[in-house]
C-alpha positions as protocol buffer text, in pm:
chain_id: "A"
residue {
  index: 1
  type: UNK
  ca { x: 0 y: 6 z: -10 }
}
residue {
  index: 2
  type: UNK
  ca { x: 113 y: 350 z: -69 }
}
residue {
  index: 3
  type: UNK
  ca { x: -24 y: 693 z: 71 }
}
residue {
  index: 4
  type: UNK
  ca { x: 16 y: 956 z: -208 }
}
residue {
  index: 5
  type: UNK
  ca { x: -167 y: 1236 z: -8 }
}
residue {
  index: 6
  type: UNK
  ca { x: -492 y: 1315 z: 160 }
}
residue {
  index: 7
  type: UNK
  ca { x: -812 y: 1281 z: -19 }
}
residue {
  index: 8
  type: UNK
  ca { x: -1144 y: 1403 z: 92 }
}
residue {
  index: 9
  type: UNK
  ca { x: -1464 y: 1355 z: -81 }
}
residue {
  index: 10
  type: UNK
  ca { x: -1779 y: 1521 z: 26 }
}
residue {
  index: 11
  type: UNK
  ca { x: -2147 y: 1463 z: -84 }
}
residue {
  index: 12
  type: UNK
  ca { x: -2226 y: 1768 z: -279 }
}
residue {
  index: 13
  type: UNK
  ca { x: -2528 y: 1979 z: -190 }
}
residue {
  index: 14
  type: UNK
  ca { x: -2717 y: 2289 z: -276 }
}
residue {
  index: 15
  type: UNK
  ca { x: -2840 y: 2532 z: -19 }
}
residue {
  index: 16
  type: UNK
  ca { x: -3126 y: 2756 z: -65 }
}
residue {
  index: 17
  type: UNK
  ca { x: -3145 y: 3105 z: 77 }
}
residue {
  index: 18
  type: UNK
  ca { x: -3419 y: 3382 z: 79 }
}
residue {
  index: 19
  type: UNK
  ca { x: -3319 y: 3708 z: -70 }
}
residue {
  index: 20
  type: UNK
  ca { x: -3253 y: 3833 z: 279 }
}
residue {
  index: 21
  type: UNK
  ca { x: -2994 y: 3557 z: 339 }
}
residue {
  index: 22
  type: UNK
  ca { x: -3201 y: 3334 z: 560 }
}
residue {
  index: 23
  type: UNK
  ca { x: -3133 y: 2966 z: 530 }
}
residue {
  index: 24
  type: UNK
  ca { x: -3433 y: 2771 z: 388 }
}
residue {
  index: 25
  type: UNK
  ca { x: -3319 y: 2409 z: 293 }
}
residue {
  index: 26
  type: UNK
  ca { x: -3031 y: 2197 z: 194 }
}
residue {
  index: 27
  type: UNK
  ca { x: -3075 y: 1939 z: -96 }
}
residue {
  index: 28
  type: UNK
  ca { x: -2799 y: 1677 z: -154 }
}
residue {
  index: 29
  type: UNK
  ca { x: -2734 y: 1582 z: -502 }
}
residue {
  index: 30
  type: UNK
  ca { x: -2606 y: 1280 z: -675 }
}
residue {
  index: 31
  type: UNK
  ca { x: -2237 y: 1246 z: -746 }
}
residue {
  index: 32
  type: UNK
  ca { x: -1928 y: 1395 z: -657 }
}
residue {
  index: 33
  type: UNK
  ca { x: -1777 y: 1713 z: -810 }
}
residue {
  index: 34
  type: UNK
  ca { x: -1557 y: 1997 z: -765 }
}
residue {
  index: 35
  type: UNK
  ca { x: -1643 y: 2349 z: -891 }
}
residue {
  index: 36
  type: UNK
  ca { x: -1460 y: 2478 z: -1220 }
}
residue {
  index: 37
  type: UNK
  ca { x: -1213 y: 2745 z: -1166 }
}
residue {
  index: 38
  type: UNK
  ca { x: -1444 y: 3004 z: -1303 }
}
residue {
  index: 39
  type: UNK
  ca { x: -1678 y: 2956 z: -1022 }
}
residue {
  index: 40
  type: UNK
  ca { x: -1459 y: 3123 z: -777 }
}
residue {
  index: 41
  type: UNK
  ca { x: -1407 y: 3428 z: -994 }
}
residue {
  index: 42
  type: UNK
  ca { x: -1808 y: 3451 z: -1087 }
}
residue {
  index: 43
  type: UNK
  ca { x: -1855 y: 3423 z: -710 }
}
residue {
  index: 44
  type: UNK
  ca { x: -1634 y: 3695 z: -612 }
}
residue {
  index: 45
  type: UNK
  ca { x: -1786 y: 3942 z: -877 }
}
residue {
  index: 46
  type: UNK
  ca { x: -2141 y: 3879 z: -777 }
}
residue {
  index: 47
  type: UNK
  ca { x: -2048 y: 3929 z: -420 }
}
residue {
  index: 48
  type: UNK
  ca { x: -1863 y: 4243 z: -473 }
}
residue {
  index: 49
  type: UNK
  ca { x: -2164 y: 4385 z: -690 }
}
residue {
  index: 50
  type: UNK
  ca { x: -2420 y: 4261 z: -447 }
}
residue {
  index: 51
  type: UNK
  ca { x: -2220 y: 4457 z: -171 }
}
residue {
  index: 52
  type: UNK
  ca { x: -2164 y: 4773 z: -405 }
}
residue {
  index: 53
  type: UNK
  ca { x: -1795 y: 4722 z: -386 }
}
residue {
  index: 54
  type: UNK
  ca { x: -1523 y: 4744 z: -638 }
}
residue {
  index: 55
  type: UNK
  ca { x: -1425 y: 4426 z: -817 }
}
residue {
  index: 56
  type: UNK
  ca { x: -1131 y: 4232 z: -659 }
}
residue {
  index: 57
  type: UNK
  ca { x: -791 y: 4347 z: -838 }
}
residue {
  index: 58
  type: UNK
  ca { x: -733 y: 3972 z: -939 }
}
residue {
  index: 59
  type: UNK
  ca { x: -1048 y: 3982 z: -1134 }
}
residue {
  index: 60
  type: UNK
  ca { x: -958 y: 4303 z: -1300 }
}
residue {
  index: 61
  type: UNK
  ca { x: -617 y: 4190 z: -1388 }
}
residue {
  index: 62
  type: UNK
  ca { x: -748 y: 3854 z: -1529 }
}
residue {
  index: 63
  type: UNK
  ca { x: -995 y: 4027 z: -1745 }
}
residue {
  index: 64
  type: UNK
  ca { x: -759 y: 4288 z: -1871 }
}
residue {
  index: 65
  type: UNK
  ca { x: -533 y: 3973 z: -1978 }
}
residue {
  index: 66
  type: UNK
  ca { x: -830 y: 3806 z: -2143 }
}
residue {
  index: 67
  type: UNK
  ca { x: -895 y: 4124 z: -2349 }
}
residue {
  index: 68
  type: UNK
  ca { x: -552 y: 4191 z: -2453 }
}
């Protein structure tokens, strides 16, 4: 037997919230998955816009590289 690192698998779920941010329920979904890398930048943009803040510097730099 050879150990090549720690592996953790979690059953994915979807959590539902009201527009005010109150938790409604959690639904478990089939399979195991990991988020695409785009998920994290899209999440950061959505959070910044929802809070009326400037976009994170990393997102601005990434977009300028993509448009160059």
